[in-house]
C-alpha positions as CSV (number, residue, x, y, z in Angstrom):
1,M,-45.5,-83.1,75.1
2,S,-42.9,-82.6,77.8
3,F,-40.9,-85.4,76.3
4,L,-40.6,-83.4,73.0
5,L,-39.7,-80.2,74.9
6,E,-36.8,-82.0,76.5
7,F,-35.7,-84.2,73.6
8,L,-35.9,-81.8,70.6
9,P,-33.4,-79.2,72.1
10,V,-30.9,-82.1,72.7
11,I,-31.2,-83.3,69.1
12,I,-30.8,-79.7,67.8
13,Y,-27.7,-79.2,69.9
14,I,-26.2,-82.5,68.7
15,L,-26.9,-81.6,65.0
16,L,-25.4,-78.1,65.6
17,I,-22.3,-79.6,67.1
18,I,-22.0,-82.0,64.0
19,I,-22.5,-79.1,61.6
20,L,-19.8,-77.0,63.5
21,M,-17.3,-79.9,63.3
22,I,-18.0,-80.4,59.6
23,G,-17.4,-76.7,59.1
24,I,-14.1,-76.7,61.0
25,V,-12.9,-79.7,59.0
26,L,-13.8,-78.1,55.7
27,A,-12.1,-74.8,56.7
28,I,-8.9,-76.7,57.6
29,K,-9.0,-78.6,54.2
30,C,-9.5,-75.3,52.4
31,L,-6.5,-73.8,54.2
32,I,-4.4,-76.8,53.2
33,T,-5.6,-76.5,49.6
34,L,-4.9,-72.8,49.5
35,D,-1.3,-73.4,50.7
36,K,-0.8,-75.9,47.9
37,V,-2.2,-73.5,45.4
38,E,0.1,-70.7,46.7
39,K,3.1,-73.0,46.3
40,V,2.1,-73.8,42.7
41,V,1.6,-70.1,41.9
42,D,5.0,-69.2,43.4
43,N,6.6,-71.9,41.3
44,V,4.9,-70.6,38.1
45,N,6.0,-67.1,38.9
46,D,9.6,-68.2,39.4
47,K,9.5,-69.9,36.0
48,V,8.0,-66.9,34.3
49,R,10.7,-64.7,35.8
50,A,13.3,-67.0,34.4
51,L,11.9,-66.4,30.9
52,D,11.7,-62.6,31.3
53,G,15.2,-62.2,29.7
54,L,14.2,-64.3,26.7
55,F,11.0,-62.2,26.3
56,H,13.1,-59.1,26.4
57,I,15.4,-60.4,23.7
58,I,12.5,-61.3,21.5
59,D,10.8,-57.9,22.1
60,T,14.0,-56.1,21.2
61,T,14.6,-58.2,18.1
62,T,11.0,-57.7,16.8
63,D,11.4,-53.9,17.4
64,R,14.5,-53.9,15.3
65,V,13.0,-56.0,12.5
66,V,10.0,-53.7,12.4
67,L,12.2,-50.7,12.2
68,I,14.2,-52.2,9.3
69,T,11.1,-53.2,7.4
70,D,9.6,-49.8,7.9
71,K,12.7,-48.1,6.5
72,V,12.7,-50.5,3.5
73,I,9.0,-49.9,2.8
74,E,9.5,-46.1,3.1
75,G,12.3,-46.2,0.6
76,I,10.4,-48.3,-1.9
77,T,7.4,-46.0,-1.5
78,A,9.5,-42.9,-2.0
79,L,11.1,-44.5,-5.1
80,I,7.7,-45.3,-6.6
81,A,6.3,-41.9,-5.7
82,N,9.4,-40.2,-7.3
83,L,8.8,-42.2,-10.5
84,F,5.2,-41.1,-10.8
85,V,5.9,-37.5,-9.8
86,S,8.8,-37.2,-12.3
87,N,6.6,-38.6,-15.0
88,K,3.9,-36.1,-14.2
89,K,6.5,-33.2,-14.2
90,T,7.9,-34.4,-17.5
91,R,4.4,-34.6,-19.0
92,N,3.5,-31.1,-17.6
93,T,6.7,-29.7,-19.0
94,K,6.1,-31.2,-22.4
95,K,2.6,-29.8,-22.4
96,D,3.8,-26.4,-21.4
97,E,6.4,-26.4,-24.1
98,S,3.9,-27.4,-26.7
99,K,1.5,-24.6,-25.6
100,E,4.3,-22.1,-25.8
101,I,5.2,-23.3,-29.3
102,K,1.6,-23.0,-30.4
103,N,1.3,-19.5,-28.9
104,G,4.6,-18.5,-30.4
105,T,6.1,-17.3,-27.1
106,K,9.1,-19.4,-27.4
């Protein structure tokens, strides 16, 4: 029994030292990996910033195209609406004239 009381703490201390060393090695490897990831992210950010001008040009171009197409569609819609409204006015005017003729007011 006294052997176990002397031997088990030594084994536990050795195992704790091994676990501590493994943890330190893993922490160092994680730091190295994070440094590499940071370099990759910085590289990607630089490349994206280089394309910001192109994205701005594309955004401006699409805004202008949308503005032009909206104006064209508004014009076509107004033209079609005027055709139908003028037809209704003409019909209403003809109906009013025929009513006046029937009533003899004209």
